[in-house]
N, C-alpha and C positions, 0 to 999 in steps of 0.2 A: 401801673405796676399789680398787677393781680398776683394772687394767693401764690400761688402754683408758683410764681417766681420769690415770695417775700418770707415764706415760708420753708424753702428749702434751704434759699441762701443765710436764714437764721441759725438752721440745724446743722448748718454746713461751718459756720464761725463756732458755735458751742460746739462741736465735734472737735474742734480745732483745738480748743481752750483743754478740752478734755485730753487730749493726746496727750497736749504741753507736762499739761499738769500730772499726770503717768508715769511721763518718762521721770518727770522729776524723784518720783514716790517708790518708783526704780531703782534712781542713782542712789534715792538714800537707803534702800533695803539694801540694795548691792554691797556699802558698804558696814552694813550691820554684819551681815553674815562670814562677814573678816575676822572680828569680833570675837576675842577666847569668850569661851563658855562660863558663865559666872559658879562661882565654888560652887560644889557641893557641899554640905551639911555632916561634921565627923563622922558621922555612922548613917549615909545617906539612908536616904528611905526604900520602902522593898516596893517595888517595882511588878505590877501583873499582866504584861502584854498580851493582850485578846488581841487573835486575829478569829474572826467571822471566815468561814471559808463555801463556795459555791460552785464547783466547776473546775477545770484543769484547765491551763491556759500553760503557751510557752514559757510564758518567763516567770510561771506561778513562784517554780523552785529557787531560781534564781532572786528573787523578790522578797522570802523566806529566807537566804540564805542570810539576804544583809542585813535582818535583824536581829539572825542569831548570831552574830559577829558583832555585834555590837562589846564597844568597850563600857562595863558598868559592873558593878563589883555584887550586886543583891534585884538577881529580877529570874523570875517567875515565866512562860510562855503558854500559852493554851489557844487551841487551835480550836474551831468548832463548826461539827460539822452536819444534816444532818442525819444522815446513814450512813453507812459503811459501807451503802453502794454508791455514794457520790466519788468523783475519783481524786476528788481533791483530799478527799484521805490517807492516799496512799504517800501524800507530799512527803507530812511531817513522818508518820511511819516508818520512811527512807531518812529523814533526816535523823530521826533517835538513833539509828546507829553510830552515824557518822561522828555528829552532835553530844556525847555519850555526857559532856560534863555537863550539857543543859540541860536547866528545869523542865522538862518539855511535858506536858500534856495535851491527849486529843479527847475531846467534850464529845461524844457522839449525841445527836440530840435536841432538838428544840423543848421550850415552855410555850404551854399549850396554849391556846384562848389569844396569839399576837398577830393580829394580822401583816407585822411589818416583821419579815424572817429574819434578814437579818441582826432583830433587838432582839427574837426570842432564842438566837443563839450567842448574844452577848449577856442575858437572861442568867443563864446557864452557865457556860462561860464564871461570869462575878458570885455566883455564889458560891462556887468549887475555890475561888480564887482568897481567900477568908482572912489570910496573914498579910493581903497587898496591905498599903499604904495608897497608894496611888497606880491610878486606871490609866493603860496608855492602850486606845485599840485606833488601828488602822485596817483601810480594807487594804482585800488583799494583791491590788495592781500596785500598791505602793511598796519602793526601796528607796534606803535608808542608805545615809554616811554613819561611822563605828564612832564619832561621836555624839548623836544626834540622842540618846536618852541621857549624856551627859548634861545637854545646854537644852534640851527644853525641860529635864526633871530638878536642874538649878534657876530659870528660869518661874519655877512654876513653887519654887519653895524662898525664893529673894523676899514674897513679901507676903503677910497673912491674906490681903487684899482679894490676891488672886488666887481663883479654884479654877479653872482653865488657861491650857496655854496650848494653840494651834498649830497646827503651821501651813500655809503656801503651799502650792506646788508648782513645779513647771513640767511635760510629759516631752519624750519618746516615744515615736513610731515604732512597731513591731514588726516594718517592711510593706506592712499593704498601704493604697494607695489610697484608700477608708482612714487608717492608723494615722495617715501622713497631714489626713484634713482634720480630722481629734487633736491633734497634735499639734496641728498650728493654732485650731480655735482657743487650747486651754494658753498655752504661750503667747498668743498674740489679740486676748476679748479674754477671756478670764480669772487671767492672772494679773493683766494690769488695772481690770475691775477691782479685787482684793488690795492689791496693795496702795491705789488709790483712797476709796471708802476706808484703808485704817487709817492713812495721812488726815483726813479731813473729822475720821467722827470716832466717838469709842466702837469697839468692837459688843455687840450683843448675839453673834452668834459665834457657833462654831465650824471647823472645816471637816471631812470625811476620812480627809486624807490623814490629819493625827487629829486626835482629843487624850490632851493631857489630863486628869482631873483629880482632885486629892478626895478621898474615900468618903469623908466626911461631907464635903460637898457637894458629890455624889449622893450620898443620904438623906440631903437637905433639901437638894430639886424632887428628890422622890424618886432617884433611880431610875435606870433603866427600863423599870416596868413603867414608868410615867410617858416613855412613849413610843409602848409596845401600838400602839395604830394608828402612828401618825406616818406619815408621809413627811421630808428630808429630815427627820431625825434626829442630826447630825446641829443644823437652825437649832430647832427649839432643844436640842441638850441648854445648850449653849444662851439661847434665851431664857429657859427652865431658873440656868443657873445667875445667871446677870440678876433675872427680879429679886432672887435672893441675899442680893445686895454684893455678891464677889463678881471681878474686873476679870474677864476676858483678853488673855495675851497673843496678838501674834510672836511668833517663835522668830530667831534671826535664823533660823533653822528649814533651808527648801530641802523641801522631798520633791521624788520623784514619782512618775506616775507611767506605767504602759501601757501604750494603747493598743487597742488588739482587733480593732473594728476588722473584719472582713470582705465588707459589702454596703458601697454608699447607704443604700437600707437598713442599715445596724445602725454608719452614722447618723443619720437625718431621724431616726427614733431615738436615737441618746440625744440629739440638741432639741427635739421635741419635746424629751422628758424633762429634761433643764430645765428650760425656757416654761414650761406649766408649772414646772414646782417653784420658780422665781418669780412667776405670778400668783403663784398660791402664800409663797412668806412675805413677798412685799409689793401689794398689789398697786399702791398708790408711786412707785417709783417710775422714774421717766426716764431715768439713768441709760437703760438698758435701748430707749427709743432715742437720746441727742446724738448718744455716743459712735454711732455706725454711720462715721462721713462717709464713706462709699456711697452709702445706701443715697442719702441726703446729694449727694453731688451726682447722681445717674439722675435721679427726678429734676433734678436744677437744667441740666444736661438737656 
């Protein structure tokens, strides 16, 4: 037999093993999501929810509302934009009237000399949240359930060794064909990877959908300024925390990503950026090559 038969046949077998293992990981995780959240201390830690924003979208208001309706007693909200000209600034301003009980602050401006624009906003927001004991940051396209903070904060403070709690995420399309492709990728490719990896090895990275981190842990890792010039800041923030001897826990809470790609080109460029990120942070990993059974099956045929 030639290598063109042996190689893809072997890759198909490995891919089938991966699919079975990922299914087992998903079933185990699904059982975890139905468990009650861990108890909070009598005086829950004060939480600062940090939301860096850039540009508006059809789902942005709904996503932010899901955070403002979280059931948690001590929480402050910080929304960061580059300038008042950013259309995203209009959403928190409008929501302030509707949620007058919420401690909501709009931070305008960025930390200078940061090549990572998201981190440039996070630095400014974190500096203002001087009373926070826990920082919770997430991307603008994420929405959550009401018990989200109770669960992740409970998980975070349940053990002194835990420095970060991060969340896996599923996706829902925004309506276009490209957004459906993006959601399909997240739900059938990205999410199984995360659940499978968490099942077989300790986590040494975090996911941008949610990073809940204790203030003292963030400071020990060098603060947000430590990743101000890095691609994949979520990965490295978790990695730096892990280097300090703290553990990273994948939460039992699953959050939702809203995909709003409008064209195939937009979807393709997003996938290309993610692939380049994987190559940067895990250059020797072969898992992303061997898990694509349909590709190797096509080669075999």
